[in-house]
C-alpha positions, 0 to 999 in steps of 0.5 A: 543549479549545480550538481553536488556529490555527497560521499557515503560515510565509511561506516555506512559503506562498510555494511553496504550489500552492493559496492561499485565492484559488485554492481559492475559484476551484476550488471555485466552478468545481467547483460550477458545472461538476463534469464540466468541472472533474474532466475537467481534474483527471483529468490529475493522475494517470497512466492506462493508458487515458484516460477519455472519460467523466467524471461520469455520473448526478447527486446528486438522488433515487436517487443513482447516480453513476459517475466516469471509467467507461471509464478504466483505471488502476493505483494503483502506476503513479501512485505510482511509475512516473510518477516514474521519468524524473526521480526514479528514483534518489531514495529512495522512503521514509525511515523514521525510527525514533522509539524510542531503541533504533532511532534510525536512518533506513532508506531503501528503494526501494519496489517494488525489494523487492516481496516476493510469492513468485515464483509469485504474481507470475508467476501473477497474482491469478487463479492458484492462489496466490490472494489475498494477506493483509498482516499487517505492522507499521504503522510499517514500510515493508514494509506499503506495499511489499506493498500497492503490489505487490498493486496492481501485479499487480491482486491483491485483498488484505486488510490485517489489523491486527497487533494482532489475536488469532490467532482474529481473523486466522484469521477475516479470512483465511477471509473474504477467501479468502487463499492467500498471507500476508505477515507479520513475525517480530515487530512493536513496539507501545508499547515491547513486541514483538508476536509476529506470526509466532507469532500467524499460525502459530496462526491458520493452523491453521484456514486450510488454504488458505494455501499460502505465508507470506512472513516479513519480518525486523523485529526479527530474532527467532527464529521457527519456519519451516514447510518448504514453506510459509514463505519469508523475504522477504529471500531470496525477493525481488529485490535492490534495484535502480535504479528505472529498471531496474524498468520493464517 
């Protein structure tokens, strides 16, 4: 194996926010005054409550360090809300299917279909609907949407790889105390379909605490739906809307 250096195209480098000189200056500043440097950098994200503290502790001996301890933030706000005013009508995610049978690109305004069941959104992370589990294909937008939706309501959640066996999925559901599972009819991996809903059903035989299963349609495959527990993502999430109307 050899290392190959690919030079940056001049037209791209011309618009870079950081070049070699600014990088050196920033690293020198961070090394000389880490608290001051990171106090300046905190403004790159949005906060519900701006922190007044930056770095507490040090990196010598028994290392005990906290950053921005009195600040409050939400990941979905920095990912989404801060862009509403100037970019609210733009597409959030463009998914390009790489496989010949799915050549189309699909556009989705991400949180417009934050498809947690209505009771989960209303009751929040501490309600009886409890902790969500995300069991979705890695090459779809819905996984990102589901994780941002969990961040938005402050729900502790677990993300489970779609290729796991039913036993492995059941173990992770039990360990995390999952009450709401978000899965898909099927996934695609290596040119083959992965029976996500079928595997989830097998896992849930050992997980009686799961109250709801939200099923995303990925392949359109026919899967069994258990009345009173299983919900279709497409019919149990809000219709797509302009980002500007998603503000609370």
